All heavy atoms as TSV, in Angstrom:
chain	resi	resn	atom	element	x	y	z
A	1	MET	N	N	12.752	-16.985	76.699
A	1	MET	CA	C	13.892	-16.125	76.597
A	1	MET	C	C	14.033	-15.666	75.153
A	1	MET	O	O	13.968	-16.463	74.222
A	1	MET	CB	C	15.107	-16.907	77.048
A	1	MET	CG	C	16.331	-16.167	76.923
A	1	MET	SD	S	17.516	-17.165	77.825
A	1	MET	CE	C	18.943	-16.569	77.218
A	2	ASP	N	N	14.218	-14.360	74.962
A	2	ASP	CA	C	14.360	-13.787	73.622
A	2	ASP	C	C	15.816	-13.869	73.184
A	2	ASP	O	O	16.728	-13.538	73.924
A	2	ASP	CB	C	13.914	-12.332	73.608
A	2	ASP	CG	C	12.420	-12.209	73.833
A	2	ASP	OD1	O	11.700	-13.144	73.461
A	2	ASP	OD2	O	11.985	-11.167	74.352
A	3	LEU	N	N	15.987	-14.326	71.963
A	3	LEU	CA	C	17.340	-14.385	71.411
A	3	LEU	C	C	17.668	-13.032	70.774
A	3	LEU	O	O	16.797	-12.360	70.220
A	3	LEU	CB	C	17.437	-15.481	70.363
A	3	LEU	CG	C	17.239	-16.907	70.877
A	3	LEU	CD1	C	17.239	-17.865	69.706
A	3	LEU	CD2	C	18.327	-17.263	71.859
A	4	PRO	N	N	18.930	-12.639	70.794
A	4	PRO	CA	C	19.293	-11.354	70.162
A	4	PRO	C	C	19.113	-11.444	68.635
A	4	PRO	O	O	19.326	-12.496	68.037
A	4	PRO	CB	C	20.746	-11.129	70.538
A	4	PRO	CG	C	21.260	-12.470	70.932
A	4	PRO	CD	C	20.092	-13.269	71.418
A	5	ALA	N	N	18.726	-10.356	68.044
A	5	ALA	CA	C	18.523	-10.317	66.595
A	5	ALA	C	C	19.880	-10.391	65.897
A	5	ALA	O	O	20.879	-9.891	66.414
A	5	ALA	CB	C	17.813	-9.022	66.213
A	6	PRO	N	N	19.908	-11.050	64.750
A	6	PRO	CA	C	21.189	-11.120	64.040
A	6	PRO	C	C	21.613	-9.713	63.594
A	6	PRO	O	O	20.772	-8.845	63.339
A	6	PRO	CB	C	20.896	-12.015	62.841
A	6	PRO	CG	C	19.425	-11.980	62.670
A	6	PRO	CD	C	18.855	-11.711	64.024
A	7	PRO	N	N	22.898	-9.477	63.529
A	7	PRO	CA	C	23.354	-8.133	63.138
A	7	PRO	C	C	22.910	-7.820	61.699
A	7	PRO	O	O	22.912	-8.695	60.840
A	7	PRO	CB	C	24.861	-8.199	63.254
A	7	PRO	CG	C	25.198	-9.649	63.223
A	7	PRO	CD	C	24.000	-10.378	63.744
A	8	THR	N	N	22.516	-6.586	61.495
A	8	THR	CA	C	22.079	-6.193	60.157
A	8	THR	C	C	23.300	-5.799	59.333
A	8	THR	O	O	24.279	-5.264	59.846
A	8	THR	CB	C	21.111	-5.000	60.220
A	8	THR	OG1	O	21.769	-3.919	60.875
A	8	THR	CG2	C	19.852	-5.350	60.985
A	9	ALA	N	N	23.223	-6.087	58.053
A	9	ALA	CA	C	24.326	-5.731	57.156
A	9	ALA	C	C	24.322	-4.213	56.971
A	9	ALA	O	O	23.270	-3.578	56.963
A	9	ALA	CB	C	24.144	-6.428	55.822
A	10	PRO	N	N	25.486	-3.628	56.810
A	10	PRO	CA	C	25.520	-2.178	56.597
A	10	PRO	C	C	24.818	-1.840	55.273
A	10	PRO	O	O	24.902	-2.596	54.311
A	10	PRO	CB	C	27.018	-1.838	56.538
A	10	PRO	CG	C	27.706	-3.134	56.259
A	10	PRO	CD	C	26.825	-4.209	56.796
A	11	PRO	N	N	24.105	-0.740	55.216
A	11	PRO	CA	C	23.378	-0.407	53.981
A	11	PRO	C	C	24.344	-0.121	52.841
A	11	PRO	O	O	25.399	0.479	53.035
A	11	PRO	CB	C	22.580	0.840	54.366
A	11	PRO	CG	C	23.307	1.424	55.521
A	11	PRO	CD	C	23.952	0.268	56.248
A	12	ARG	N	N	23.955	-0.612	51.672
A	12	ARG	CA	C	24.779	-0.352	50.495
A	12	ARG	C	C	24.570	1.090	50.050
A	12	ARG	O	O	23.480	1.627	50.202
A	12	ARG	CB	C	24.389	-1.294	49.353
A	12	ARG	CG	C	24.688	-2.738	49.646
A	12	ARG	CD	C	24.441	-3.655	48.478
A	12	ARG	NE	N	23.505	-3.100	47.483
A	12	ARG	CZ	C	23.331	-3.594	46.282
A	12	ARG	NH1	N	23.991	-4.656	45.913
A	12	ARG	NH2	N	22.482	-3.055	45.437
A	13	PRO	N	N	25.594	1.695	49.499
A	13	PRO	CA	C	25.402	3.063	49.009
A	13	PRO	C	C	24.399	3.067	47.852
A	13	PRO	O	O	24.360	2.138	47.052
A	13	PRO	CB	C	26.790	3.501	48.538
A	13	PRO	CG	C	27.622	2.271	48.486
A	13	PRO	CD	C	26.952	1.224	49.328
A	14	ALA	N	N	23.588	4.088	47.800
A	14	ALA	CA	C	22.572	4.187	46.749
A	14	ALA	C	C	23.254	4.418	45.403
A	14	ALA	O	O	24.210	5.174	45.297
A	14	ALA	CB	C	21.616	5.325	47.054
A	15	ARG	N	N	22.738	3.773	44.372
A	15	ARG	CA	C	23.293	3.928	43.027
A	15	ARG	C	C	22.336	4.761	42.186
A	15	ARG	O	O	21.128	4.721	42.368
A	15	ARG	CB	C	23.475	2.557	42.378
A	15	ARG	CG	C	24.525	1.710	43.103
A	15	ARG	CD	C	24.819	0.465	42.363
A	15	ARG	NE	N	25.286	0.809	41.017
A	15	ARG	CZ	C	25.600	-0.074	40.094
A	15	ARG	NH1	N	25.482	-1.354	40.363
A	15	ARG	NH2	N	26.017	0.299	38.921
A	16	ALA	N	N	22.924	5.499	41.266
A	16	ALA	CA	C	22.104	6.309	40.359
A	16	ALA	C	C	21.466	5.378	39.342
A	16	ALA	O	O	22.061	4.375	38.938
A	16	ALA	CB	C	22.969	7.336	39.653
A	17	PRO	N	N	20.267	5.688	38.894
A	17	PRO	CA	C	19.630	4.849	37.887
A	17	PRO	C	C	20.405	4.913	36.565
A	17	PRO	O	O	20.968	5.934	36.204
A	17	PRO	CB	C	18.236	5.442	37.725
A	17	PRO	CG	C	18.187	6.664	38.537
A	17	PRO	CD	C	19.425	6.755	39.351
A	18	VAL	N	N	20.411	3.804	35.856
A	18	VAL	CA	C	21.173	3.701	34.610
A	18	VAL	C	C	20.629	4.680	33.569
A	18	VAL	O	O	21.404	5.309	32.835
A	18	VAL	CB	C	21.134	2.246	34.079
A	18	VAL	CG1	C	21.830	2.142	32.741
A	18	VAL	CG2	C	21.775	1.314	35.082
A	19	ASN	N	N	19.315	4.849	33.497
A	19	ASN	CA	C	18.744	5.785	32.522
A	19	ASN	C	C	19.192	7.219	32.797
A	19	ASN	O	O	19.429	7.992	31.870
A	19	ASN	CB	C	17.220	5.702	32.521
A	19	ASN	CG	C	16.733	4.420	31.881
A	19	ASN	OD1	O	17.447	3.781	31.107
A	19	ASN	ND2	N	15.509	4.040	32.206
A	20	GLY	N	N	19.300	7.575	34.054
A	20	GLY	CA	C	19.776	8.914	34.404
A	20	GLY	C	C	21.223	9.115	33.995
A	20	GLY	O	O	21.598	10.186	33.506
A	21	LEU	N	N	22.045	8.097	34.187
A	21	LEU	CA	C	23.447	8.191	33.777
A	21	LEU	C	C	23.567	8.318	32.262
A	21	LEU	O	O	24.374	9.099	31.747
A	21	LEU	CB	C	24.229	6.979	34.276
A	21	LEU	CG	C	24.406	6.879	35.788
A	21	LEU	CD1	C	25.087	5.564	36.154
A	21	LEU	CD2	C	25.211	8.046	36.301
A	22	LYS	N	N	22.735	7.570	31.540
A	22	LYS	CA	C	22.766	7.662	30.079
A	22	LYS	C	C	22.352	9.066	29.629
A	22	LYS	O	O	22.957	9.645	28.716
A	22	LYS	CB	C	21.839	6.623	29.457
A	22	LYS	CG	C	22.350	5.214	29.560
A	22	LYS	CD	C	21.368	4.234	28.939
A	22	LYS	CE	C	21.809	2.803	29.131
A	22	LYS	NZ	N	20.831	1.852	28.573
A	23	LEU	N	N	21.330	9.627	30.264
A	23	LEU	CA	C	20.871	10.966	29.913
A	23	LEU	C	C	21.974	11.997	30.171
A	23	LEU	O	O	22.219	12.880	29.342
A	23	LEU	CB	C	19.616	11.319	30.702
A	23	LEU	CG	C	19.053	12.717	30.470
A	23	LEU	CD1	C	18.595	12.888	29.030
A	23	LEU	CD2	C	17.923	12.991	31.433
A	24	MET	N	N	22.665	11.863	31.293
A	24	MET	CA	C	23.750	12.790	31.594
A	24	MET	C	C	24.877	12.662	30.584
A	24	MET	O	O	25.471	13.662	30.169
A	24	MET	CB	C	24.267	12.572	33.013
A	24	MET	CG	C	23.322	13.093	34.073
A	24	MET	SD	S	24.026	13.170	35.720
A	24	MET	CE	C	24.263	11.455	36.092
A	25	LEU	N	N	25.196	11.459	30.153
A	25	LEU	CA	C	26.238	11.271	29.142
A	25	LEU	C	C	25.834	11.909	27.817
A	25	LEU	O	O	26.669	12.517	27.136
A	25	LEU	CB	C	26.529	9.784	28.946
A	25	LEU	CG	C	27.366	9.130	30.033
A	25	LEU	CD1	C	27.478	7.626	29.783
A	25	LEU	CD2	C	28.739	9.753	30.077
A	26	VAL	N	N	24.576	11.778	27.448
A	26	VAL	CA	C	24.110	12.402	26.206
A	26	VAL	C	C	24.226	13.923	26.308
A	26	VAL	O	O	24.686	14.582	25.369
A	26	VAL	CB	C	22.649	11.974	25.907
A	26	VAL	CG1	C	22.033	12.818	24.812
A	26	VAL	CG2	C	22.608	10.507	25.520
A	27	ILE	N	N	23.854	14.483	27.448
A	27	ILE	CA	C	23.935	15.937	27.632
A	27	ILE	C	C	25.390	16.402	27.565
A	27	ILE	O	O	25.704	17.395	26.903
A	27	ILE	CB	C	23.258	16.354	28.952
A	27	ILE	CG1	C	21.749	16.138	28.845
A	27	ILE	CG2	C	23.576	17.802	29.308
A	27	ILE	CD1	C	21.003	16.299	30.148
A	28	VAL	N	N	26.280	15.694	28.222
A	28	VAL	CA	C	27.704	16.056	28.184
A	28	VAL	C	C	28.231	15.961	26.757
A	28	VAL	O	O	28.971	16.830	26.288
A	28	VAL	CB	C	28.519	15.166	29.153
A	28	VAL	CG1	C	30.001	15.319	28.921
A	28	VAL	CG2	C	28.162	15.503	30.589
A	29	PHE	N	N	27.836	14.929	26.026
A	29	PHE	CA	C	28.262	14.757	24.639
A	29	PHE	C	C	27.774	15.928	23.778
A	29	PHE	O	O	28.517	16.447	22.943
A	29	PHE	CB	C	27.749	13.420	24.097
A	29	PHE	CG	C	28.145	13.160	22.676
A	29	PHE	CD1	C	29.444	12.857	22.350
A	29	PHE	CD2	C	27.194	13.220	21.670
A	29	PHE	CE1	C	29.814	12.616	21.037
A	29	PHE	CE2	C	27.541	12.981	20.357
A	29	PHE	CZ	C	28.858	12.680	20.036
A	30	LEU	N	N	26.542	16.374	23.989
A	30	LEU	CA	C	26.016	17.506	23.225
A	30	LEU	C	C	26.770	18.794	23.560
A	30	LEU	O	O	27.028	19.617	22.673
A	30	LEU	CB	C	24.521	17.670	23.482
A	30	LEU	CG	C	23.635	16.552	22.920
A	30	LEU	CD1	C	22.182	16.767	23.322
A	30	LEU	CD2	C	23.765	16.471	21.410
A	31	PHE	N	N	27.127	18.979	24.829
A	31	PHE	CA	C	27.929	20.148	25.200
A	31	PHE	C	C	29.297	20.110	24.522
A	31	PHE	O	O	29.809	21.130	24.068
A	31	PHE	CB	C	28.103	20.244	26.723
A	31	PHE	CG	C	26.944	20.895	27.423
A	31	PHE	CD1	C	26.346	20.268	28.494
A	31	PHE	CD2	C	26.456	22.128	27.024
A	31	PHE	CE1	C	25.282	20.855	29.161
A	31	PHE	CE2	C	25.396	22.728	27.672
A	31	PHE	CZ	C	24.806	22.098	28.746
A	32	VAL	N	N	29.900	18.930	24.461
A	32	VAL	CA	C	31.196	18.799	23.795
A	32	VAL	C	C	31.064	19.125	22.314
A	32	VAL	O	O	31.898	19.841	21.744
A	32	VAL	CB	C	31.776	17.377	24.014
A	32	VAL	CG1	C	32.964	17.120	23.108
A	32	VAL	CG2	C	32.175	17.189	25.469
A	33	LEU	N	N	30.012	18.628	21.666
A	33	LEU	CA	C	29.795	18.942	20.253
A	33	LEU	C	C	29.595	20.447	20.044
A	33	LEU	O	O	30.133	21.023	19.088
A	33	LEU	CB	C	28.590	18.175	19.715
A	33	LEU	CG	C	28.800	16.706	19.392
A	33	LEU	CD1	C	27.491	16.095	18.883
A	33	LEU	CD2	C	29.891	16.522	18.371
A	34	ALA	N	N	28.840	21.084	20.929
A	34	ALA	CA	C	28.614	22.522	20.807
A	34	ALA	C	C	29.925	23.294	20.989
A	34	ALA	O	O	30.180	24.275	20.280
A	34	ALA	CB	C	27.577	22.986	21.825
A	35	ALA	N	N	30.770	22.856	21.909
A	35	ALA	CA	C	32.056	23.524	22.123
A	35	ALA	C	C	32.968	23.361	20.908
A	35	ALA	O	O	33.642	24.309	20.487
A	35	ALA	CB	C	32.734	22.965	23.378
A	36	ILE	N	N	32.985	22.159	20.346
A	36	ILE	CA	C	33.812	21.924	19.155
A	36	ILE	C	C	33.310	22.774	17.991
A	36	ILE	O	O	34.098	23.389	17.268
A	36	ILE	CB	C	33.825	20.424	18.802
A	36	ILE	CG1	C	34.607	19.651	19.862
A	36	ILE	CG2	C	34.429	20.194	17.414
A	36	ILE	CD1	C	34.504	18.152	19.715
A	37	TYR	N	N	31.997	22.842	17.804
A	37	TYR	CA	C	31.427	23.647	16.726
A	37	TYR	C	C	31.750	25.135	16.931
A	37	TYR	O	O	32.096	25.833	15.984
A	37	TYR	CB	C	29.911	23.438	16.655
A	37	TYR	CG	C	29.246	24.274	15.595
A	37	TYR	CD1	C	29.376	23.950	14.249
A	37	TYR	CD2	C	28.497	25.386	15.935
A	37	TYR	CE1	C	28.771	24.719	13.268
A	37	TYR	CE2	C	27.882	26.160	14.964
A	37	TYR	CZ	C	28.025	25.821	13.637
A	37	TYR	OH	O	27.435	26.595	12.665
A	38	GLY	N	N	31.665	25.603	18.163
A	38	GLY	CA	C	31.991	27.002	18.447
A	38	GLY	C	C	33.439	27.323	18.149
A	38	GLY	O	O	33.756	28.376	17.576
A	39	GLN	N	N	34.341	26.421	18.520
A	39	GLN	CA	C	35.754	26.636	18.215
A	39	GLN	C	C	36.007	26.603	16.713
A	39	GLN	O	O	36.792	27.383	16.185
A	39	GLN	CB	C	36.627	25.603	18.923
A	39	GLN	CG	C	36.742	25.835	20.398
A	39	GLN	CD	C	37.393	27.171	20.701
A	39	GLN	OE1	O	38.381	27.559	20.088
A	39	GLN	NE2	N	36.822	27.898	21.641
A	40	TRP	N	N	35.332	25.710	16.006
A	40	TRP	CA	C	35.485	25.627	14.558
A	40	TRP	C	C	35.038	26.930	13.912
A	40	TRP	O	O	35.688	27.455	13.012
A	40	TRP	CB	C	34.700	24.435	14.019
A	40	TRP	CG	C	34.776	24.287	12.538
A	40	TRP	CD1	C	35.891	23.990	11.808
A	40	TRP	CD2	C	33.712	24.444	11.609
A	40	TRP	NE1	N	35.567	23.943	10.481
A	40	TRP	CE2	C	34.236	24.221	10.328
A	40	TRP	CE3	C	32.368	24.742	11.737
A	40	TRP	CZ2	C	33.464	24.292	9.193
A	40	TRP	CZ3	C	31.595	24.811	10.600
A	40	TRP	CH2	C	32.139	24.589	9.351
A	41	GLN	N	N	33.901	27.482	14.373
A	41	GLN	CA	C	33.426	28.756	13.844
A	41	GLN	C	C	34.409	29.879	14.165
A	41	GLN	O	O	34.631	30.776	13.358
A	41	GLN	CB	C	32.046	29.090	14.422
A	41	GLN	CG	C	30.941	28.240	13.880
A	41	GLN	CD	C	30.692	28.494	12.419
A	41	GLN	OE1	O	30.726	29.625	11.945
A	41	GLN	NE2	N	30.442	27.442	11.678
A	42	HIS	N	N	35.001	29.830	15.355
A	42	HIS	CA	C	35.966	30.854	15.752
A	42	HIS	C	C	37.196	30.805	14.850
A	42	HIS	O	O	37.689	31.838	14.400
A	42	HIS	CB	C	36.349	30.647	17.220
A	42	HIS	CG	C	37.359	31.621	17.716
A	42	HIS	ND1	N	37.062	32.947	17.934
A	42	HIS	CD2	C	38.671	31.485	18.029
A	42	HIS	CE1	C	38.146	33.572	18.362
A	42	HIS	NE2	N	39.135	32.702	18.428
A	43	TRP	N	N	37.718	29.613	14.581
A	43	TRP	CA	C	38.889	29.478	13.717
A	43	TRP	C	C	38.540	29.853	12.277
A	43	TRP	O	O	39.344	30.430	11.563
A	43	TRP	CB	C	39.436	28.066	13.754
A	43	TRP	CG	C	40.000	27.677	15.085
A	43	TRP	CD1	C	40.649	28.482	15.970
A	43	TRP	CD2	C	39.957	26.395	15.691
A	43	TRP	NE1	N	40.997	27.779	17.088
A	43	TRP	CE2	C	40.593	26.487	16.938
A	43	TRP	CE3	C	39.441	25.171	15.289
A	43	TRP	CZ2	C	40.730	25.408	17.784
A	43	TRP	CZ3	C	39.579	24.098	16.128
A	43	TRP	CH2	C	40.214	24.213	17.360
A	44	LYS	N	N	37.349	29.503	11.847
A	44	LYS	CA	C	36.929	29.776	10.474
A	44	LYS	C	C	36.709	31.270	10.258
A	44	LYS	O	O	36.953	31.784	9.173
A	44	LYS	CB	C	35.644	28.995	10.191
A	44	LYS	CG	C	35.143	29.089	8.797
A	44	LYS	CD	C	33.883	28.256	8.655
A	44	LYS	CE	C	33.100	28.717	7.461
A	44	LYS	NZ	N	31.821	28.060	7.371
A	45	ARG	N	N	36.254	31.976	11.276
A	45	ARG	CA	C	35.949	33.398	11.155
A	45	ARG	C	C	37.190	34.199	10.771
A	45	ARG	O	O	37.107	35.164	10.020
A	45	ARG	CB	C	35.397	33.925	12.479
A	45	ARG	CG	C	34.948	35.362	12.396
A	45	ARG	CD	C	34.429	35.901	13.727
A	45	ARG	NE	N	33.613	34.957	14.422
A	45	ARG	CZ	C	33.748	34.666	15.715
A	45	ARG	NH1	N	34.665	35.260	16.435
A	45	ARG	NH2	N	32.968	33.791	16.306
A	46	ASP	N	N	38.373	33.826	11.264
A	46	ASP	CA	C	39.583	34.568	10.963
A	46	ASP	C	C	39.896	34.564	9.469
A	46	ASP	O	O	40.441	35.524	8.943
A	46	ASP	CB	C	40.767	33.996	11.742
A	46	ASP	CG	C	40.616	34.201	13.246
A	46	ASP	OD1	O	39.879	35.135	13.633
A	46	ASP	OD2	O	41.229	33.444	14.009
A	47	THR	N	N	39.561	33.491	8.774
A	47	THR	CA	C	39.848	33.421	7.349
A	47	THR	C	C	38.680	33.885	6.505
A	47	THR	O	O	38.873	34.296	5.367
A	47	THR	CB	C	40.210	31.981	6.937
A	47	THR	OG1	O	39.113	31.126	7.234
A	47	THR	CG2	C	41.445	31.499	7.666
A	48	ALA	N	N	37.472	33.850	7.015
A	48	ALA	CA	C	36.294	34.158	6.209
A	48	ALA	C	C	35.964	35.648	6.200
A	48	ALA	O	O	35.497	36.170	5.200
A	48	ALA	CB	C	35.089	33.366	6.710
A	49	VAL	N	N	36.215	36.346	7.300
A	49	VAL	CA	C	35.805	37.742	7.390
A	49	VAL	C	C	37.045	38.617	7.265
A	49	VAL	O	O	37.878	38.654	8.158
A	49	VAL	CB	C	35.090	38.025	8.736
A	49	VAL	CG1	C	34.744	39.488	8.844
A	49	VAL	CG2	C	33.862	37.164	8.854
A	50	GLN	N	N	37.159	39.271	6.131
A	50	GLN	CA	C	38.246	40.216	5.927
A	50	GLN	C	C	37.663	41.409	5.199
A	50	GLN	O	O	36.967	41.261	4.189
A	50	GLN	CB	C	39.371	39.600	5.102
A	50	GLN	CG	C	40.087	38.471	5.810
A	50	GLN	CD	C	41.181	37.874	4.950
A	50	GLN	OE1	O	41.301	38.199	3.788
A	50	GLN	NE2	N	41.962	37.002	5.532
A	51	ALA	N	N	37.940	42.579	5.693
A	51	ALA	CA	C	37.437	43.788	5.067
A	51	ALA	C	C	38.559	44.805	5.003
A	51	ALA	O	O	39.373	44.913	5.920
A	51	ALA	CB	C	36.268	44.355	5.851
A	52	THR	N	N	38.619	45.526	3.905
A	52	THR	CA	C	39.596	46.587	3.749
A	52	THR	C	C	38.827	47.887	3.535
A	52	THR	O	O	38.010	47.987	2.616
A	52	THR	CB	C	40.512	46.304	2.547
A	52	THR	OG1	O	41.110	45.024	2.732
A	52	THR	CG2	C	41.577	47.361	2.420
A	53	ILE	N	N	39.103	48.857	4.372
A	53	ILE	CA	C	38.438	50.153	4.272
A	53	ILE	C	C	39.470	51.152	3.786
A	53	ILE	O	O	40.515	51.336	4.401
A	53	ILE	CB	C	37.850	50.580	5.623
A	53	ILE	CG1	C	36.820	49.560	6.081
A	53	ILE	CG2	C	37.256	51.975	5.531
A	53	ILE	CD1	C	36.292	49.787	7.470
A	54	VAL	N	N	39.173	51.768	2.665
A	54	VAL	CA	C	40.069	52.759	2.086
A	54	VAL	C	C	39.352	54.095	2.118
A	54	VAL	O	O	38.255	54.233	1.575
A	54	VAL	CB	C	40.439	52.371	0.634
A	54	VAL	CG1	C	41.348	53.413	0.021
A	54	VAL	CG2	C	41.059	51.000	0.603
A	55	SER	N	N	39.982	55.048	2.761
A	55	SER	CA	C	39.360	56.372	2.810
A	55	SER	C	C	39.759	57.148	1.565
A	55	SER	O	O	40.862	57.007	1.042
A	55	SER	CB	C	39.780	57.114	4.075
A	55	SER	OG	O	41.170	57.346	4.030
A	56	GLN	N	N	38.862	57.976	1.083
A	56	GLN	CA	C	39.120	58.800	-0.085
A	56	GLN	C	C	38.930	60.255	0.324
A	56	GLN	O	O	37.807	60.768	0.309
A	56	GLN	CB	C	38.182	58.429	-1.223
A	56	GLN	CG	C	38.367	57.026	-1.721
A	56	GLN	CD	C	37.383	56.691	-2.835
A	56	GLN	OE1	O	36.454	57.422	-3.096
A	56	GLN	NE2	N	37.618	55.559	-3.476
A	57	PRO	N	N	40.005	60.915	0.693
A	57	PRO	CA	C	39.865	62.311	1.108
A	57	PRO	C	C	39.533	63.203	-0.090
A	57	PRO	O	O	39.783	62.864	-1.243
A	57	PRO	CB	C	41.230	62.641	1.691
A	57	PRO	CG	C	42.160	61.680	1.059
A	57	PRO	CD	C	41.360	60.443	0.774
A	58	ASN	N	N	38.969	64.349	0.210
A	58	ASN	CA	C	38.637	65.366	-0.788
A	58	ASN	C	C	37.603	64.880	-1.798
A	58	ASN	O	O	37.617	65.288	-2.955
A	58	ASN	CB	C	39.890	65.858	-1.520
A	58	ASN	CG	C	40.896	66.458	-0.567
A	58	ASN	OD1	O	40.518	67.025	0.454
A	58	ASN	ND2	N	42.171	66.318	-0.879
A	59	VAL	N	N	36.738	64.008	-1.399
A	59	VAL	CA	C	35.673	63.559	-2.283
A	59	VAL	C	C	34.374	64.101	-1.712
A	59	VAL	O	O	34.012	63.792	-0.580
A	59	VAL	CB	C	35.628	62.022	-2.396
A	59	VAL	CG1	C	34.437	61.585	-3.222
A	59	VAL	CG2	C	36.924	61.497	-2.963
A	60	SER	N	N	33.680	64.912	-2.504
A	60	SER	CA	C	32.428	65.474	-2.016
A	60	SER	C	C	31.311	64.464	-2.225
A	60	SER	O	O	31.304	63.743	-3.229
A	60	SER	CB	C	32.103	66.775	-2.743
A	60	SER	OG	O	31.924	66.516	-4.113
A	61	PRO	N	N	30.373	64.404	-1.306
A	61	PRO	CA	C	29.277	63.445	-1.487
A	61	PRO	C	C	28.397	63.870	-2.660
A	61	PRO	O	O	28.192	65.051	-2.919
A	61	PRO	CB	C	28.517	63.502	-0.171
A	61	PRO	CG	C	28.893	64.803	0.433
A	61	PRO	CD	C	30.269	65.144	-0.069
A	62	SER	N	N	27.896	62.919	-3.369
A	62	SER	CA	C	27.038	63.224	-4.509
A	62	SER	C	C	25.668	63.662	-4.009
A	62	SER	O	O	25.181	63.166	-2.994
A	62	SER	CB	C	26.917	62.008	-5.418
A	62	SER	OG	O	26.328	60.957	-4.700
A	63	PRO	N	N	25.039	64.583	-4.721
A	63	PRO	CA	C	23.710	65.031	-4.281
A	63	PRO	C	C	22.687	63.921	-4.495
A	63	PRO	O	O	22.866	63.057	-5.352
A	63	PRO	CB	C	23.423	66.238	-5.184
A	63	PRO	CG	C	24.275	66.021	-6.384
A	63	PRO	CD	C	25.499	65.279	-5.908
A	64	PRO	N	N	21.625	63.913	-3.719
A	64	PRO	CA	C	20.624	62.869	-3.885
A	64	PRO	C	C	19.955	63.010	-5.255
A	64	PRO	O	O	19.788	64.123	-5.762
A	64	PRO	CB	C	19.634	63.109	-2.750
A	64	PRO	CG	C	19.856	64.518	-2.343
A	64	PRO	CD	C	21.291	64.852	-2.653
A	65	PRO	N	N	19.563	61.909	-5.851
A	65	PRO	CA	C	18.945	61.996	-7.170
A	65	PRO	C	C	17.577	62.675	-7.077
A	65	PRO	O	O	16.829	62.459	-6.130
A	65	PRO	CB	C	18.806	60.550	-7.618
A	65	PRO	CG	C	18.818	59.763	-6.355
A	65	PRO	CD	C	19.670	60.554	-5.384
A	66	THR	N	N	17.297	63.515	-8.054
A	66	THR	CA	C	15.999	64.182	-8.066
A	66	THR	C	C	15.005	63.316	-8.835
A	66	THR	O	O	15.347	62.762	-9.882
A	66	THR	CB	C	16.099	65.552	-8.749
A	66	THR	OG1	O	16.625	65.374	-10.051
A	66	THR	CG2	C	16.992	66.483	-7.958
A	67	PRO	N	N	13.807	63.154	-8.319
A	67	PRO	CA	C	12.837	62.322	-9.019
A	67	PRO	C	C	12.365	62.996	-10.303
A	67	PRO	O	O	12.249	64.210	-10.382
A	67	PRO	CB	C	11.695	62.163	-8.025
A	67	PRO	CG	C	11.837	63.324	-7.114
A	67	PRO	CD	C	13.289	63.690	-7.085
A	68	SER	N	N	12.141	62.188	-11.293
A	68	SER	CA	C	11.636	62.744	-12.565
A	68	SER	C	C	10.149	63.039	-12.429
A	68	SER	O	O	9.466	62.472	-11.569
A	68	SER	CB	C	11.897	61.757	-13.695
A	68	SER	OG	O	11.119	60.605	-13.493
A	69	PRO	N	N	9.622	63.898	-13.250
A	69	PRO	CA	C	8.188	64.229	-13.121
A	69	PRO	C	C	7.276	63.041	-13.389
A	69	PRO	O	O	6.129	63.031	-12.943
A	69	PRO	CB	C	7.964	65.327	-14.164
A	69	PRO	CG	C	9.293	65.684	-14.693
A	69	PRO	CD	C	10.289	64.694	-14.236
A	70	ASN	N	N	7.736	62.042	-14.098
A	70	ASN	CA	C	6.889	60.877	-14.406
A	70	ASN	C	C	6.757	59.922	-13.226
A	70	ASN	O	O	5.879	59.093	-13.193
A	70	ASN	CB	C	7.434	60.141	-15.617
A	70	ASN	CG	C	7.372	60.996	-16.878
A	70	ASN	OD1	O	6.591	61.933	-16.944
A	70	ASN	ND2	N	8.205	60.688	-17.845
A	71	GLU	N	N	7.681	59.986	-12.273
A	71	GLU	CA	C	7.661	59.062	-11.124
A	71	GLU	C	C	6.775	59.621	-10.021
A	71	GLU	O	O	6.839	60.785	-9.668
A	71	GLU	CB	C	9.079	58.853	-10.579
A	71	GLU	CG	C	9.985	58.142	-11.539
A	71	GLU	CD	C	11.375	57.961	-10.920
A	71	GLU	OE1	O	11.560	58.280	-9.738
A	71	GLU	OE2	O	12.263	57.517	-11.641
A	72	ARG	N	N	5.929	58.810	-9.485
A	72	ARG	CA	C	5.101	59.209	-8.352
A	72	ARG	C	C	4.966	58.087	-7.411
A	72	ARG	O	O	4.863	57.010	-7.541
A	72	ARG	CB	C	3.736	59.656	-8.801
A	72	ARG	CG	C	3.797	61.022	-9.393
A	72	ARG	CD	C	2.405	61.566	-9.478
A	72	ARG	NE	N	2.496	62.845	-10.124
A	72	ARG	CZ	C	1.696	63.821	-9.868
A	72	ARG	NH1	N	0.730	63.670	-9.012
A	72	ARG	NH2	N	1.799	64.956	-10.479
């Protein structure tokens, strides 16, 4: 007479490898650093780049310089 097989334990959920998790954390950390650096550059740009353009009406452009006979 065959005895019934003992009940099998339910399968455990698969776990991600530790090295893969570490790699993902490093990638996320690098993205965070890149975002912080981008924001820093954005905030810095407002103070670093300033230009003032002043128009001067009624100013005729100067003629191009004529080369001297000694220059070739």
